[in-house]
ROSE-4610 file (N, C-alpha, C; in Angstrom, 1 decimal, always signed):
// ROSE-4610
residu = [X/X/X/X/X/X/X/X/X/X/X/X/X/X/X/X/X/X/X/X/X/X/X/X/X/X/X/X/X/X/X/X/X/X/X/X/X/X/X/X/X/X/X/X/X/X/X/X/X/X/X/X/X/X/X/X/X/X/X/X/X/X/X/X/X/X/X/X/X/X/X/X/X/X/X/X/X/X/X/X/X/X/X/X/X/X/X/X/X/X/X/X/X/X/X/X/X/X/X/X/X/X/X/X/X/X/X/X/X/X/X/X/X/X/X/X/X/X/X/X/X/X/X/X/X/X/X/X/X/X/X/X/X/X/X/X/X/X/X/X/X/X/X/X/X/X/X/X/X/X/X/X/X/X/X/X/X/X/X/X/X/X/X/X/X/X/X/X/X/X/X/X/X/X/X/X/X/X/X/X/X/X/X/X/X/X/X/X/X/X/X/X/X/X/X/X/X/X/X/X/X/X/X/X/X/X/X/X/X/X/X/X/X/X/X/X/X/X/X/X/X/X/X/X/X/X/X/X/X/X/X/X/X/X/X/X/X/X/X/X/X/X/X/X/X/X/X/X/X/X/X/X/X/X/X/X/X/X/X/X/X/X/X/X/X/X/X/X/X/X/X/X/X/X/X/X/X/X/X/X/X/X/X/X/X/X/X/X/X/X/X/X/X/X/X/X/X/X/X/X/X/X/X/X/X/X/X/X/X/X/X/X/X/X/X/X/X/X/X/X/X/X/X/X/X/X/X/X/X/X/X/X/X/X/X/X/X/X/X/X/X/X/X/X/X/X/X/X/X/X/X/X/X/X/X/X/X/X/X/X/X/X/X/X/X/X/X/X/X/X/X/X/X/X/X/X/X/X/X/X/X/X/X/X/X/X/X/X/X/X/X/X/X/X/X/X/X/X/X/X/X/X/X/X/X/X/X/X/X/X/X/X/X/X/X/X/X/X/X/X/X/X/X/X/X/X/X/X/X/X/X/X/X/X/X/X/X/X/X/X/X/X/X/X/X/X/X/X/X/X/X/X/X/X/X/X/X/X/X/X/X/X/X/X/X/X/X/X/X/X/X/X/X/X/X/X/X/X/X/X/X/X/X/X/X/X/X/X/X/X/X/X/X/X/X/X/X/X/X/X/X/X/X/X/X/X/X/X/X/X/X/X/X/X/X/X/X/X/X]
num = [1/1/1/2/2/2/3/3/3/4/4/4/5/5/5/6/6/6/7/7/7/8/8/8/9/9/9/10/10/10/11/11/11/12/12/12/13/13/13/14/14/14/15/15/15/16/16/16/17/17/17/18/18/18/19/19/19/20/20/20/21/21/21/22/22/22/23/23/23/24/24/24/25/25/25/26/26/26/27/27/27/28/28/28/29/29/29/30/30/30/31/31/31/32/32/32/33/33/33/34/34/34/35/35/35/36/36/36/37/37/37/38/38/38/39/39/39/40/40/40/41/41/41/42/42/42/43/43/43/44/44/44/45/45/45/46/46/46/47/47/47/48/48/48/49/49/49/50/50/50/51/51/51/52/52/52/53/53/53/54/54/54/55/55/55/56/56/56/57/57/57/58/58/58/59/59/59/60/60/60/61/61/61/62/62/62/63/63/63/64/64/64/65/65/65/66/66/66/67/67/67/68/68/68/69/69/69/70/70/70/71/71/71/72/72/72/73/73/73/74/74/74/75/75/75/76/76/76/77/77/77/78/78/78/79/79/79/80/80/80/81/81/81/82/82/82/83/83/83/84/84/84/85/85/85/86/86/86/87/87/87/88/88/88/89/89/89/90/90/90/91/91/91/92/92/92/93/93/93/94/94/94/95/95/95/96/96/96/97/97/97/98/98/98/99/99/99/100/100/100/101/101/101/102/102/102/103/103/103/104/104/104/105/105/105/106/106/106/107/107/107/108/108/108/109/109/109/110/110/110/111/111/111/112/112/112/113/113/113/114/114/114/115/115/115/116/116/116/117/117/117/118/118/118/119/119/119/120/120/120/121/121/121/122/122/122/123/123/123/124/124/124/125/125/125/126/126/126/127/127/127/128/128/128/129/129/129/130/130/130/131/131/131/132/132/132/133/133/133/134/134/134/135/135/135/136/136/136/137/137/137/138/138/138/139/139/139/140/140/140/141/141/141/142/142/142/143/143/143/144/144/144/145/145/145/146/146/146/147/147/147/148/148/148/149/149/149/150/150/150/151/151/151/152/152/152/153/153/153/154/154/154/155/155/155/156/156/156/157/157/157/158/158/158/159/159/159/160/160/160/161/161/161/162/162/162/163/163/163/164/164/164/165/165/165/166/166/166/167/167/167/168/168/168/169/169/169/170/170/170/171/171/171/172/172/172/173/173/173]
x = [+21.4/+20.6/+19.8/+19.1/+18.5/+17.2/+16.1/+14.7/+14.2/+13.5/+13.4/+11.0/+10.5/+9.1/+9.0/+7.5/+6.8/+5.4/+4.7/+3.4/+2.9/+1.5/+1.0/-0.2/-0.3/-1.6/-2.2/-3.5/-3.0/-2.1/-0.9/-1.1/-1.6/-2.1/-2.8/-1.7/-1.7/-0.9/-0.7/-1.4/-1.3/-0.5/-0.2/+0.5/+1.8/+2.2/+3.2/+4.5/+3.5/+4.4/+4.3/+3.2/+4.1/+4.9/+5.5/+6.2/+8.0/+7.6/+8.6/+8.6/+8.4/+8.5/+8.6/+8.7/+8.9/+10.7/+10.8/+12.3/+12.9/+12.5/+13.7/+13.6/+12.7/+12.5/+13.0/+12.7/+13.6/+12.2/+11.1/+10.0/+8.7/+8.6/+8.1/+6.8/+5.2/+4.4/+4.0/+3.4/+2.7/+1.5/+0.7/-0.8/-1.2/-2.2/-3.0/-3.9/-3.6/-4.8/-3.4/-2.6/-1.1/-0.9/-1.4/-0.7/+1.2/+1.8/+3.3/+3.6/+4.2/+4.9/+6.8/+7.0/+8.4/+9.0/+10.3/+10.3/+11.4/+11.7/+13.4/+12.9/+11.0/+10.0/+9.2/+9.8/+9.3/+10.3/+9.1/+10.2/+10.1/+11.1/+11.7/+11.8/+11.8/+11.9/+10.6/+9.6/+8.7/+8.7/+8.9/+8.9/+7.9/+7.8/+6.4/+6.3/+5.1/+4.4/+3.8/+3.9/+2.9/+2.3/+1.2/+0.0/-0.3/-0.7/-1.1/-0.8/-1.9/-1.6/-1.3/-2.1/-1.8/-0.6/+0.6/+2.5/+1.5/+1.2/+1.0/+1.2/-0.2/-0.1/+0.7/+1.5/+2.7/+3.4/+4.1/+5.4/+4.5/+3.3/+2.7/+3.0/+2.3/+2.8/+3.7/+4.9/+6.0/+7.0/+6.8/+7.6/+6.8/+5.1/+4.7/+5.3/+5.6/+6.4/+7.4/+8.7/+9.7/+9.4/+8.8/+9.0/+9.2/+8.0/+8.3/+9.0/+9.7/+10.8/+10.3/+9.4/+9.4/+10.2/+10.6/+10.8/+9.7/+9.5/+8.0/+8.6/+9.1/+8.1/+7.2/+7.0/+6.1/+5.2/+4.1/+3.5/+2.5/+2.5/+1.4/+0.0/-0.3/-1.9/-1.5/-2.7/-2.6/-2.1/-1.7/-1.5/+0.2/+1.2/+2.5/+2.5/+1.4/+1.7/+2.0/+0.9/+0.8/+3.2/+3.5/+4.7/+5.0/+5.2/+6.7/+6.2/+5.0/+5.0/+5.2/+5.6/+6.4/+7.1/+8.0/+9.7/+9.7/+9.3/+9.9/+8.6/+9.0/+7.9/+8.2/+6.1/+6.6/+5.2/+6.3/+4.8/+3.5/+3.1/+2.5/+2.2/+0.9/+0.7/-0.3/+0.3/-1.0/-1.5/-2.8/-3.2/-4.4/-4.4/-5.0/-6.2/-7.6/-9.0/-8.7/-9.0/-9.8/-8.5/-7.5/-7.0/-7.2/-6.1/-6.6/-6.1/-6.6/-5.8/-6.5/-5.6/-6.2/-6.6/-8.0/-7.9/-7.3/-7.5/-7.0/-7.7/-9.2/-9.5/-9.4/-9.8/-10.0/-8.1/-6.8/-5.7/-5.6/-6.3/-6.1/-6.8/-7.9/-8.4/-7.3/-6.7/-5.4/-4.4/-4.7/-2.8/-3.3/-4.0/-5.0/-4.9/-6.3/-5.9/-4.1/-3.7/-2.0/-0.6/-0.7/-0.1/-0.9/-1.9/-2.4/-1.4/-0.5/+0.1/+1.5/+1.2/+2.7/+2.7/+1.0/+0.1/+1.2/+1.2/+0.9/+0.1/+0.0/-1.4/-1.6/-3.1/-3.7/-4.0/-3.5/-4.5/-4.5/-6.3/-6.7/-7.1/-6.2/-6.7/-7.5/-8.2/-9.4/-10.2/-10.4/-10.6/-12.2/-12.9/-14.3/-14.7/-14.8/-14.8/-16.7/-17.5/-19.4/-19.4/-20.2/-21.2/-21.1/-20.6/-20.1/-19.7/-18.2/-16.9/-16.1/-15.7/-14.9/-15.5/-16.7/-16.8/-17.0/-16.3/-16.4/-14.4/-13.4/-11.9/-12.0/-12.2/-12.1/-12.7/-14.0/-14.0/-13.2/-12.8/-12.1/-10.5/-10.9/-9.5/-8.2/-8.7/-7.8/-7.9/-7.3/-6.8/-6.9/-7.5/-7.7/-7.5/-8.5/-8.6/-8.2/-7.6/-7.1/-8.1/-8.7/-9.6/-8.4/-8.9/-8.2/-8.7/-8.5/-6.7/-6.2/-5.3/-4.2/-3.7/-4.4/-3.4/-1.6/-0.9/-0.3/-0.1/-0.3/-0.8/-1.7/-2.7/-3.6/-2.7/-2.1/-1.1/+0.4/+1.0/+2.0/+1.5/-0.2/-1.0/-1.4/-1.8/-2.3/-1.0/+0.2/+1.7/+2.2/+1.8/+2.4/+0.8/+0.0/-0.6/-0.6/+0.1/+0.9/+1.8/+2.3/+3.8/+3.2/+2.0/+1.5/+0.2/+0.0/-1.9/-0.2/-1.8/-0.6/-1.6/-1.1/-2.3/-2.5/-3.1/-3.8/-4.9/-6.1/-6.9/-7.7/-6.5/-6.8/-7.9/-8.3/-8.6/-7.7/-7.6/-6.3/-6.9/-8.1/-9.0/-9.9]
y = [+0.1/-0.2/-1.9/-2.3/-3.2/-3.1/-2.8/-3.1/-4.3/-4.9/-6.9/-6.7/-5.4/-5.7/-3.7/-3.7/-2.5/-2.9/-2.1/-1.7/-0.3/-0.7/+0.3/+1.1/+1.9/+2.2/+2.5/+2.5/+2.5/+1.2/+1.4/-0.1/-1.0/-1.8/-3.0/-3.7/-3.4/-3.7/-5.5/-6.3/-8.0/-7.5/-7.1/-7.0/-6.2/-5.1/-5.1/-6.0/-6.3/-7.4/-9.1/-9.5/-9.5/-10.1/-8.6/-8.0/-8.2/-7.8/-8.1/-9.6/-10.4/-11.3/-12.5/-11.7/-12.4/-12.1/-10.6/-9.6/-11.0/-10.9/-11.4/-13.4/-13.9/-15.4/-15.6/-14.5/-14.8/-15.3/-15.3/-15.9/-14.3/-14.2/-13.0/-13.5/-13.2/-13.4/-12.8/-13.6/-12.5/-12.7/-13.0/-13.9/-11.3/-11.5/-10.1/-9.7/-10.2/-10.0/-9.4/-10.2/-9.4/-7.7/-7.8/-5.8/-5.5/-7.3/-7.1/-7.7/-7.1/-7.3/-7.3/-8.3/-8.8/-7.5/-7.3/-6.4/-7.4/-8.7/-9.4/-10.3/-10.7/-10.9/-9.6/-8.7/-7.8/-8.0/-8.0/-8.3/-7.0/-6.4/-5.0/-4.7/-5.7/-5.5/-5.0/-4.8/-4.5/-2.9/-2.6/-0.9/-0.5/+0.6/+1.4/+3.1/+3.1/+4.0/+4.8/+5.8/+6.9/+7.8/+7.9/+9.0/+9.7/+10.4/+11.3/+13.1/+14.3/+15.1/+16.2/+15.7/+16.0/+15.9/+17.1/+17.1/+16.4/+16.8/+17.0/+15.0/+14.2/+13.6/+12.2/+13.1/+12.0/+12.0/+13.2/+12.6/+11.5/+11.8/+11.1/+9.6/+9.2/+8.2/+7.7/+8.3/+8.2/+7.6/+8.0/+8.1/+6.8/+6.5/+4.8/+3.6/+4.4/+3.1/+2.8/+3.8/+4.0/+3.0/+3.8/+2.7/+1.5/+0.7/-0.5/-1.6/-0.6/-1.1/-0.3/+0.6/+0.4/+1.4/+1.5/+3.3/+3.6/+4.7/+4.6/+5.7/+5.8/+7.1/+8.1/+9.4/+10.0/+10.8/+10.5/+11.4/+12.4/+13.5/+14.0/+13.9/+13.4/+13.3/+11.7/+11.5/+10.3/+10.3/+11.8/+11.8/+11.7/+12.2/+11.5/+10.4/+9.9/+8.6/+7.3/+7.6/+7.1/+7.6/+9.3/+9.4/+8.5/+7.7/+7.5/+5.8/+5.4/+3.8/+3.5/+5.1/+5.3/+4.2/+5.0/+5.3/+3.3/+3.2/+2.0/+1.4/-0.1/-1.2/-0.7/-1.0/-0.7/-2.0/-2.8/-4.0/-3.5/-2.0/-1.6/+0.5/+0.2/+1.7/+2.6/+2.9/+3.5/+4.5/+4.5/+5.3/+6.2/+7.9/+8.4/+8.4/+8.6/+8.3/+9.8/+10.7/+12.1/+13.2/+13.6/+14.0/+15.4/+16.3/+17.0/+16.3/+17.6/+16.3/+15.0/+14.4/+13.0/+11.8/+12.1/+11.4/+9.4/+9.2/+7.4/+6.8/+6.4/+5.7/+5.8/+7.1/+7.0/+6.6/+6.3/+6.5/+4.5/+4.4/+2.6/+1.9/+2.3/+1.9/+1.9/+3.3/+3.7/+2.3/+2.6/+1.1/-0.1/-0.7/-1.4/-2.3/-1.3/-1.3/-1.1/+0.2/+0.3/-0.7/-1.6/-2.8/-3.5/-4.9/-5.7/-7.2/-6.6/-8.5/-8.2/-6.8/-6.1/-7.4/-6.9/-7.5/-6.9/-4.7/-4.2/-4.0/-4.3/-4.3/-2.8/-2.4/-0.4/-1.0/+0.0/-0.6/+1.3/+1.8/+2.5/+3.3/+4.3/+5.3/+6.8/+6.3/+7.2/+8.3/+8.7/+9.2/+9.1/+8.8/+8.4/+6.9/+6.5/+5.4/+4.7/+6.0/+5.5/+4.0/+3.4/+2.8/+2.4/+1.5/+1.4/+1.9/+3.0/+3.0/+2.1/+1.0/+0.3/-0.4/-0.9/-1.3/-0.5/+1.1/+1.7/+1.6/+1.4/+1.1/-0.3/-1.1/-2.1/-2.6/-2.0/-1.9/-1.4/+0.1/+0.6/-0.4/-1.0/-2.3/-2.2/-1.7/-1.8/-3.0/-3.2/-4.7/-4.4/-3.3/-3.1/-1.8/-1.9/-0.5/+0.0/+1.0/+1.8/+2.9/+2.9/+4.0/+5.2/+6.1/+7.5/+7.4/+8.4/+7.9/+6.4/+6.8/+5.4/+5.0/+4.2/+2.8/+2.3/+2.4/+1.7/+0.3/-0.2/-2.0/-2.2/-1.3/-1.7/-1.7/-0.7/-0.4/-1.5/-2.4/-2.9/-4.6/-4.8/-5.7/-5.5/-4.4/-4.8/-5.1/-4.1/-4.2/-5.9/-6.2/-8.2/-8.5/-8.2/-9.1/-8.7/-8.1/-7.7/-9.1/-9.0/-9.6/-11.0/-11.6/-12.8/-13.6/-12.9/-12.5/-12.2/-13.5/-13.0/-13.0/-12.4/-11.5/-10.4/-9.5/-8.0/-7.8/-9.2/-9.0/-9.6/-10.3/-10.5/-9.7/-9.6/-9.0/-8.3/-7.9/-7.9/-7.0/-7.1/-5.8/-7.0]
z = [+15.6/+16.0/+15.0/+15.7/+14.3/+15.3/+14.2/+14.6/+14.8/+16.0/+15.9/+15.7/+15.8/+15.7/+15.4/+14.9/+15.5/+15.6/+16.8/+16.9/+16.1/+16.1/+15.9/+16.9/+16.6/+17.6/+17.6/+18.2/+19.9/+20.2/+21.2/+21.6/+22.6/+23.0/+23.9/+24.5/+25.9/+26.8/+26.8/+25.9/+26.0/+24.3/+23.5/+22.5/+22.7/+23.7/+23.9/+25.0/+25.2/+26.2/+25.2/+24.4/+23.4/+22.6/+22.1/+21.1/+22.1/+23.7/+24.2/+24.8/+24.8/+25.1/+23.7/+22.9/+21.3/+21.6/+21.2/+21.2/+22.7/+23.3/+24.3/+24.1/+23.5/+23.7/+22.4/+20.9/+19.5/+18.9/+19.6/+18.6/+18.1/+16.7/+17.1/+16.9/+17.5/+16.5/+15.7/+14.5/+13.0/+12.3/+13.7/+13.0/+13.1/+11.9/+11.5/+13.3/+13.7/+14.9/+16.0/+16.3/+17.2/+16.8/+16.0/+15.6/+15.6/+15.8/+15.5/+14.4/+13.4/+12.4/+12.4/+12.4/+12.3/+10.7/+11.5/+9.7/+9.5/+9.9/+8.9/+8.2/+8.8/+7.0/+6.6/+5.6/+5.2/+3.9/+2.8/+1.2/-0.4/+0.9/+0.6/-0.7/-2.1/-3.8/-4.6/-3.8/-4.5/-4.9/-6.2/-6.7/-6.3/-5.6/-5.7/-6.1/-6.8/-6.7/-6.3/-5.4/-5.0/-5.5/-6.0/-6.8/-6.1/-5.5/-4.6/-4.8/-4.9/-5.3/-4.2/-3.0/-1.2/-1.7/-0.5/-0.5/+0.8/+1.6/+3.5/+3.5/+1.9/+2.1/+1.8/+1.0/+0.0/+1.2/+1.8/+2.9/+4.1/+4.7/+5.7/+4.7/+3.4/+2.7/+2.2/+2.8/+2.1/+3.9/+4.5/+6.0/+6.9/+6.2/+6.1/+5.8/+4.7/+4.0/+4.1/+4.4/+5.1/+6.5/+6.9/+8.5/+8.5/+7.1/+7.0/+5.3/+5.7/+5.3/+3.8/+3.3/+1.5/+0.2/-0.4/-0.6/-1.5/-2.3/-3.3/-3.7/-5.2/-6.1/-6.5/-6.3/-5.9/-7.6/-8.4/-9.1/-8.4/-9.1/-7.9/-9.2/-9.8/-10.4/-11.4/-11.9/-12.4/-14.3/-14.4/-15.8/-15.1/-14.7/-13.9/-14.2/-12.6/-12.7/-14.3/-15.5/-17.1/-17.2/-16.8/-17.6/-16.7/-15.5/-15.1/-15.1/-15.6/-15.6/-16.9/-18.2/-19.6/-19.0/-18.2/-17.8/-17.5/-16.7/-15.6/-15.4/-15.3/-14.6/-12.5/-12.5/-10.7/-10.9/-9.2/-8.9/-8.3/-7.6/-7.3/-7.3/-7.1/-7.5/-6.3/-5.5/-4.3/-5.0/-6.0/-6.5/-5.6/-5.3/-5.0/-5.3/-5.6/-6.4/-6.9/-5.6/-6.2/-6.5/-7.8/-7.9/-9.6/-9.1/-10.5/-12.4/-12.7/-14.4/-15.0/-14.3/-14.5/-12.6/-12.9/-11.4/-11.3/-10.1/-10.2/-10.9/-10.9/-11.7/-13.1/-13.7/-15.2/-15.2/-14.6/-14.8/-14.5/-13.5/-13.6/-14.0/-15.6/-16.5/-17.6/-17.4/-18.7/-18.4/-16.9/-17.2/-17.2/-16.7/-17.6/-18.9/-20.0/-21.6/-22.0/-20.7/-21.9/-21.9/-20.6/-20.0/-19.2/-19.9/-19.7/-18.8/-19.3/-19.5/-17.9/-17.9/-16.7/-15.3/-14.8/-13.5/-12.6/-12.4/-12.1/-10.7/-9.2/-9.0/-8.8/-8.7/-8.6/-7.0/-5.9/-4.9/-4.6/-4.7/-4.1/-2.7/-3.0/-1.2/-1.2/-0.6/-0.5/+0.6/+0.5/+1.6/+1.8/+0.6/+0.3/+0.5/+1.7/+2.1/+2.0/+1.3/+1.0/+1.3/+0.5/-0.4/-1.7/-2.3/-3.5/-4.1/-2.8/-3.8/-3.7/-3.1/-3.5/-4.3/-5.1/-5.9/-7.5/-7.5/-8.3/-8.8/-7.2/-7.2/-8.4/-7.8/-8.4/-9.3/-10.0/-11.1/-12.6/-12.1/-12.7/-13.2/-12.3/-12.8/-11.3/-10.3/-8.8/-8.4/-8.5/-6.8/-5.4/-5.1/-3.7/-3.3/-2.0/-1.2/-0.4/+0.0/+1.7/+1.6/+2.9/+2.9/+3.9/+4.0/+4.8/+5.6/+6.7/+6.9/+7.3/+6.3/+5.3/+7.0/+7.8/+9.0/+8.5/+9.0/+8.5/+9.3/+9.7/+9.6/+8.6/+8.0/+6.6/+5.5/+5.4/+4.1/+4.3/+5.2/+5.2/+5.3/+5.7/+4.4/+3.3/+2.9/+1.0/+0.4/+0.9/+0.3/+0.2/+1.8/+1.0/+0.9/+0.3/-0.1/-1.6/-2.0/-4.0/-3.8/-2.7/-3.2/-2.8/-2.7/-2.3/-3.5/-4.8/-4.9/-6.1/-7.2/-8.9/-9.6/-10.5/-11.9/-11.4/-12.4/-12.0/-11.3/-11.4/-11.5/-9.8/-9.3/-8.3/-7.0/-6.6/-5.7/-4.9/-3.6/-2.7/-1.6/-1.1/+0.2/+0.8]
């Protein structure tokens, strides 16, 4: 069974209509406003590291990533994320900001200091969406910011920006 598109909830009748029309006509709208993402256009070649301490959040994030065509390795805190980056290169680190042992902000600073030439994108994932939090994340060397609860469409768009933007200092959100 081949999946041609997916819709994120809540589904608007117009989105469902557009998806069905696109499937049967062979044309799928891919505008961010449509809420429809053709899977055949996804780039599955990003190496993703998920740094998240909460096991439930890990499972949810991994399922979301799988649904949009990605797989990821998991680190339970900032120290484990650094150890994983020592072993291999990742294109993107989805970094929880609040973790035990080493938080995401400190881990991001170390990644930028230790591997400035790698171009690894770091996307903050945090439940804190207060004024100034986004700026703190970007100031620590992160490239983007996604607030919890993470919406699959927002995650897909953040990963899409990682494919199309060059250099570790480019802002993704």
